C-alpha positions in Angstrom: 139.8 33.8 110.9 141.0 37.4 110.3 139.9 39.5 113.3 139.1 43.1 112.2 140.1 46.1 114.3 136.5 47.2 114.9 134.6 47.0 118.2 131.0 48.2 118.8 130.6 49.1 122.5 127.5 50.1 124.5 126.8 53.8 124.9 124.8 54.8 128.0 124.1 58.2 126.5 121.8 56.7 123.8 118.3 56.9 125.3 114.8 56.5 123.9 111.5 57.8 125.3 109.3 54.8 125.9 105.9 54.2 127.5 105.7 54.0 131.3 102.7 52.4 133.0 102.6 52.5 136.8 101.9 49.2 138.6 98.3 48.6 139.5 97.3 48.7 143.2 97.4 45.5 145.1 94.0 44.6 146.6 94.9 45.6 150.1 95.9 49.1 149.0 93.0 49.9 146.7 91.4 53.2 147.3 88.1 54.9 146.5 90.0 57.4 144.3 90.4 54.8 141.5 93.4 53.1 140.1 96.9 54.5 140.5 97.2 55.7 136.9 94.0 57.7 137.3 95.2 59.2 140.5 98.4 60.4 138.7 96.3 62.0 135.9 94.0 63.6 138.4 96.9 65.2 140.3 98.1 66.8 137.0 94.6 68.0 136.2 94.4 69.6 139.7 97.4 71.9 139.0 97.0 75.6 138.4 97.5 76.6 134.8 100.7 78.5 135.6 102.2 75.5 137.5 101.3 73.2 134.6 103.0 75.5 132.2 106.1 75.9 134.3 106.5 72.2 134.9 105.9 71.4 131.2 108.4 74.0 130.1 111.1 72.4 132.3 110.4 68.9 131.0 110.4 69.9 127.3 113.6 71.9 127.8 115.3 68.9 129.3 114.1 66.2 126.9 114.7 68.4 123.8 118.5 68.2 124.5 118.4 64.5 123.5 115.2 64.0 121.5 113.4 65.4 118.5 109.7 66.3 118.3 109.2 65.8 122.0 105.8 67.4 122.1 104.5 65.1 119.4 105.9 62.1 121.3 104.3 63.1 124.6 101.0 64.0 122.9 100.9 60.6 121.2 101.5 58.9 124.6 98.6 60.9 126.1 96.3 59.7 123.3 97.5 56.1 123.8 96.2 56.1 127.3 93.3 58.5 127.2 90.1 56.6 127.6 92.0 53.3 128.2 94.4 53.6 131.0 92.8 56.8 132.3 89.3 58.1 132.0 88.7 60.3 129.0 88.5 64.0 129.9 88.4 67.5 128.4 91.9 68.7 128.9 94.1 71.5 127.5 97.0 70.8 125.2 99.4 71.6 128.0 97.6 69.2 130.4 97.7 66.5 127.7 101.4 67.0 127.2 102.1 66.9 130.9 100.0 63.8 131.5 101.9 62.2 128.5 105.2 63.0 130.3 104.1 61.3 133.5 103.3 58.2 131.6 106.7 58.2 129.7 110.3 57.5 130.6 113.8 57.8 129.2 115.5 54.4 128.8 119.2 53.9 128.1 118.6 50.8 125.9 122.3 49.9 125.5 123.8 51.1 128.8 125.0 47.7 130.0 125.8 45.7 126.8 125.6 45.7 123.0 126.1 42.2 121.6 124.8 39.0 119.9 124.8 40.5 116.4 122.9 39.4 113.3 123.6 40.7 109.8 121.9 40.9 106.3 122.6 42.7 103.1 120.8 46.0 103.0 117.7 46.2 100.8 119.1 49.4 99.2 122.7 49.0 97.8 122.8 52.6 96.5 126.2 54.1 97.3 127.9 50.8 97.9 131.5 50.8 96.7 132.6 48.7 93.7 132.9 45.1 94.8 131.5 46.0 98.2 128.2 45.4 100.0 126.1 47.6 102.3 124.7 45.7 105.3 122.4 46.0 108.2 123.5 44.8 111.6 121.0 44.1 114.4 122.2 44.0 118.0 120.9 43.1 121.4 121.1 46.1 123.6 120.8 45.6 127.4 119.7 48.4 129.7 118.4 48.8 133.2 117.1 45.6 134.9 118.9 43.5 132.3 116.1 44.2 129.8 117.0 43.5 126.2 115.9 45.5 123.1 116.8 45.4 119.4 118.9 48.1 118.0 120.6 48.5 114.6 123.7 49.7 112.9 124.6 50.0 109.2 127.9 49.6 107.4 129.9 48.5 104.4 131.9 45.3 103.6 134.6 46.4 101.2 135.9 44.3 98.3 139.2 43.5 100.2 137.4 42.3 103.3 137.7 45.5 105.4 134.6 46.7 107.2 133.4 50.2 107.9 130.6 50.9 110.4 128.5 54.1 109.9 128.5 56.5 112.9 125.2 56.0 114.8 122.9 58.9 115.3 122.9 60.6 118.6 119.0 60.3 118.6 116.8 57.3 119.2 113.2 57.3 118.3 110.3 55.4 119.9 108.1 53.6 117.3 104.4 54.2 116.9 102.7 51.0 118.2 99.5 49.4 117.0 97.9 46.1 117.6 97.8 43.9 114.5 94.2 43.7 113.4 92.4 40.5 113.9 91.0 40.6 117.5 92.9 37.6 118.7 94.4 38.1 122.3 97.8 37.2 121.0 97.6 38.9 117.5 100.9 40.7 117.8 102.0 44.3 117.4 102.9 46.5 114.4 105.6 49.1 114.8 105.9 52.2 112.6 109.4 53.7 112.6 109.0 56.3 109.8 110.2 59.0 112.1 113.7 57.5 112.3 116.0 59.4 109.9 118.6 56.7 110.1 118.2 53.1 111.0 120.5 53.5 114.0 117.7 55.6 115.5 115.2 52.7 115.5 114.8 50.8 118.8 112.5 47.9 119.3 111.9 47.6 123.0 109.6 45.2 124.9 106.0 46.0 124.4 103.8 43.0 125.2 103.4 41.2 128.5 105.2 38.2 127.1 108.2 40.5 126.1 108.3 42.7 129.2 111.7 41.4 130.4 113.4 41.3 127.1 113.5 40.8 123.3 116.6 38.7 122.9 118.9 37.5 120.1 117.2 38.4 116.9 118.4 36.1 114.0 117.7 38.0 110.8 117.5 36.4 107.4 116.6 37.7 103.9 113.8 35.4 103.0 112.8 34.9 99.3 109.3 33.4 98.9 108.1 31.1 96.1 106.8 34.0 94.1 110.1 35.9 94.4 108.9 38.4 97.0 111.6 39.4 99.5 111.1 40.1 103.2 113.4 40.2 106.2 112.4 37.8 108.9 113.9 37.2 112.3 113.3 34.8 115.1 113.9 36.1 118.6 113.3 35.1 122.2 110.5 36.9 124.1 111.1 36.8 127.9 108.3 37.5 130.3 110.4 37.3 133.4 109.2 33.7 134.0 108.6 32.1 130.6 110.3 32.3 127.2 109.0 31.7 123.7 110.0 32.2 120.1 108.5 35.1 118.2 108.9 36.4 114.6 109.8 39.8 113.3 108.9 40.7 109.7 109.8 43.7 107.7 110.3 44.7 104.0 111.8 48.1 104.5 113.1 48.4 108.1 110.5 51.1 108.6 107.5 49.0 109.5 107.9 45.8 111.7 105.4 43.1 112.6 106.0 41.1 115.8 104.1 37.9 116.1 104.2 34.8 118.3 105.3 31.5 117.0 103.3 28.4 118.2 103.9 24.7 118.7 106.0 22.6 121.0 109.3 23.4 119.2 109.0 27.1 120.0 109.3 26.9 123.8 113.1 27.3 123.8 115.7 29.6 122.5 117.7 29.5 119.3 115.4 29.0 116.4 116.8 30.1 113.0 114.9 30.1 109.7 116.3 29.0 106.3 116.2 31.8 103.7 113.8 30.0 101.4 111.4 27.1 101.4 112.8 23.6 100.6 110.5 21.2 98.8 107.6 23.6 99.4 107.9 23.8 103.2 109.4 26.3 105.6 112.5 25.0 107.3 113.9 26.0 110.7 116.8 25.0 112.9 116.0 24.6 116.6 117.5 23.5 119.9 114.4 22.4 121.8 116.2 19.8 123.9 118.9 22.3 125.1 121.7 20.1 123.6 121.4 19.3 119.9 120.6 21.1 116.7 117.3 20.0 115.3 115.7 20.4 111.8 112.1 21.3 111.6 109.7 21.7 108.7 106.3 23.2 108.5 103.6 24.3 106.1 102.8 27.2 108.4 105.5 29.8 109.2 104.0 30.4 112.6 103.5 26.8 113.8 106.4 24.4 114.6 106.2 20.9 115.9 108.4 17.8 116.0 111.7 17.8 114.2 114.8 15.6 114.1 118.2 15.8 115.6 120.8 16.5 112.9 123.9 17.8 114.8 125.0 16.4 118.1 127.9 17.4 120.5 131.0 15.6 119.3 134.1 17.6 120.2 135.4 18.6 123.6 134.5 22.3 123.1 130.8 21.3 122.5 130.2 18.5 125.0 127.6 20.5 126.9 125.6 21.7 123.9 125.7 22.7 120.3 123.4 25.2 118.6 123.2 27.5 115.6 124.6 31.0 115.4 122.0 32.3 112.9 120.2 31.2 109.8 121.9 28.8 107.4 123.7 30.3 104.4 123.2 28.8 100.9 126.5 28.0 99.1 127.2 25.9 96.0 128.6 23.2 98.4 125.6 23.1 100.7 123.9 25.0 103.6 126.6 26.6 105.8 125.6 26.8 109.4 127.7 28.8 111.9 127.4 27.0 115.2 128.2 27.5 118.8 129.5 24.9 121.2 129.6 25.0 125.0 132.4 23.2 126.7 134.2 23.0 130.1 133.7 25.8 132.5 130.8 26.9 130.3 133.2 28.2 127.6 131.3 29.2 124.4 133.1 28.8 121.1 132.1 29.4 117.5 132.2 26.6 114.9 130.6 25.6 111.6 129.0 22.7 109.7 127.7 22.0 106.3 124.3 20.5 105.4 123.1 19.0 102.2 121.3 21.6 99.9 118.5 19.3 98.9 118.2 17.4 102.1 119.4 19.5 105.0 118.8 16.7 107.5 122.1 15.3 106.1 125.2 16.5 107.9 128.0 16.6 105.3 130.9 18.0 107.3 131.9 20.0 110.4 134.9 21.8 111.8 136.9 19.9 114.4 138.3 22.9 116.2 136.6 26.3 116.9 136.8 29.1 114.4 136.7 31.6 117.3 137.3 30.9 121.0 137.5 33.3 123.9 141.0 34.8 123.9 142.8 36.1 126.9 142.1 39.7 125.7 138.5 39.0 125.1 137.8 36.6 128.0 136.1 38.9 130.6 133.0 41.0 130.5 129.4 40.7 131.6 129.5 36.9 131.0 133.1 35.6 130.9 134.4 33.0 128.4 131.7 33.6 125.7 131.9 34.3 122.0 128.6 34.1 120.2 126.8 35.3 117.1 123.3 35.4 115.7 124.2 35.5 112.0 126.9 35.8 109.4 126.9 37.2 105.8 128.5 35.7 102.7 129.6 38.1 100.0 131.2 36.4 97.0 133.4 33.8 98.7 134.1 35.8 101.8 132.3 35.2 105.0 131.8 38.2 107.4 131.1 37.1 110.9 130.2 39.6 113.6 130.3 38.1 117.1 129.7 39.0 120.7 132.5 39.1 123.2 131.7 38.2 126.8 128.0 39.2 126.4 129.2 42.8 126.4 130.6 44.2 123.1 130.7 43.2 119.4 133.7 42.4 117.2 134.1 41.3 113.5 136.0 38.7 111.7 136.3 37.4 108.1 137.4 34.1 106.5 137.5 32.9 102.9 134.7 30.4 102.3 137.1 28.0 100.6 139.4 28.0 103.6 136.5 27.3 106.0 135.2 24.4 103.9 138.7 22.9 103.7 138.9 22.9 107.5 135.8 20.7 107.8 135.8 16.9 108.0 
């Protein structure tokens, strides 16, 4: 591997305004004045007009140093809760804005870590240099309480193998959130991110009860359907604080995102990764539902996954504890290239690779015997020591670009010629 002199590090100054909902009263503390949220709104409404105006001016002045269109954000938050979280009332525009502020919070979504990257070619290649490729990178940002969100960067892979990362915006924009129509209790959410002027401004933070402690390890893939339609799909882990499950992100333009639950016994663990197209008329997925081996699953329904078969088992010392995928399989002339992770002694995570048959991906054709990347002395320590990990790689021509996390803290980049990688397999 050629390690590139690029690191993406967490930045605690990047903050987003996100919804805040106060905890409900416990039964023993319930009062005749209604729920806690209502009591907060009532306190705001009881202020004199001058005091409301003074407080609102201070809040807007502070937030406007870091955010655009603050009044619109706060007013939208008020309308989200008015008549639902709090009783509908006849309020002034200033009161509405101030109530919206009391039900919002700033969140430093990447203050602690920025890691576990995934990568796809950008839908729009306008401006890409000759022989190069524009790409989109998703990252797992970790903030207060070890809560994970999805954030993005953009960049260019140059013809010679060098990588350039676009400077991220200083702003971050909260999406407009809607429930997906259908009425089911677990129908999912739809996010509108049209207000982001740059993809780096888009942040997808936990929204539902199932996600409230984190949206983790998005594995993006450019998926081509049977009719030629292209969408960008990504499996990720939703963590409620007690339970985990796999969910699916879908977008066509990185402006609107649908987040839906996946169902079936195979979805109750981490690490699912979707193939970029159907095989023999069925959706195909890699999984690790037994915590140890890579499994192959197929389904007629993109959202329902059962059964499966083990196709890659721990074999080498550096993967004796478990082996899993590092993102969606990549189609090559030689077969499906799967970047893998192996866990060995002292819970060291290394990155490897294997090759599956193109027509029958249950057939393991070859695999590397030694890691492509292992924790080096310089990269050994961080939030979680002895870990290198990835959630996706990108093949451009015959060059593989592999972004990878270092110690669950920061993100680095490496490249390798595909032919050299295949020659290292046995």
